[in-house]
Structures are given as C-alpha cells and as structure tokens.
ZAMARGU-4260 file (C-alpha; in steps of 0.2 Angstrom, whole numbers, plus 5000, padded with zeros to 4 digits):
<rodrens>
0) 5108/4852/4802 | 5095/4860/4816 | 5099/4874/4826 | 5102/4863/4841 | 5114/4852/4833
5) 5122/4868/4828 | 5122/4875/4845 | 5130/4858/4851 | 5144/4857/4838 | 5147/4874/4845
10) 5148/4870/4863 | 5156/4855/4860 | 5171/4865/4850 | 5172/4879/4863 | 5175/4866/4876
15) 5189/4859/4866 | 5196/4876/4865 | 5196/4879/4884 | 5204/4860/4885 | 5217/4865/4877
20) 5221/4881/4884 | 5220/4873/4901 | 5233/4860/4894 | 5245/4873/4886 | 5243/4883/4904
25) 5249/4867/4914 | 5263/4863/4902 | 5270/4882/4903 | 5269/4881/4920 | 5278/4863/4923
30) 5291/4869/4911 | 5296/4888/4920 | 5298/4876/4936 | 5310/4865/4927 | 5318/4879/4917
35) 5321/4888/4935 | 5327/4873/4945 | 5340/4867/4929 | 5346/4885/4932 | 5349/4885/4952
40) 5357/4868/4948 | 5370/4874/4935 | 5363/4864/4921 | 5366/4872/4904 | 5354/4875/4891
45) 5355/4859/4883 | 5352/4850/4896 | 5337/4858/4903 | 5330/4858/4883 | 5333/4840/4885
50) 5324/4839/4901 | 5308/4849/4896 | 5307/4836/4880 | 5309/4824/4891 | 5295/4827/4905
55) 5282/4836/4896 | 5284/4824/4880 | 5287/4840/4868 | 5297/4844/4853 | 5314/4852/4853
60) 5306/4869/4845 | 5293/4869/4859 | 5306/4869/4873 | 5317/4882/4864 | 5301/4893/4865
65) 5298/4888/4883 | 5316/4892/4886 | 5314/4908/4876 | 5299/4912/4889 | 5306/4906/4903
70) 5325/4908/4903 | 5337/4918/4910 | 5329/4936/4912 | 5340/4952/4914 | 5334/4965/4929
</rodrens>
C-alpha cells in the first residue's frame, strides 16, 4: 500500500470515528430530554426506559446507561 493510500485509509477512519462521536452526542442529548420530560410527567423509570428504547432505537442496557447518566440527581 502506498503512503497516499495509507493516508486515505486513516482519513476515512478518523472521519468515521468523528461521525460516530457526533451521533452518540446527539443520542445523549435526546436521551437527557426524554428522561427529564419523563420525570416531569411523573413517569416511572421503567416507562422512561421503554421510551428511550423506542425513541432512540437502543437496547435496554444502553437505555439504563443513559438513565444512570441523566437520571434524578440529588443536590
């Protein structure tokens, strides 16, 4: 593989990583909004988890991670 080809591969790889990071950031922002709204409307954590899974097309495990990140915080 030539140096030019290697550079192209590395650029494509870094672009893919950047795009994945942006998508994850968007999902985190949406998850935070879903969780906050769920609590405001008095939904149970189970209902919030189900909404996260449905709205974001994510696994239960990922929904639980978001709930831990953005769930009720004590001050």
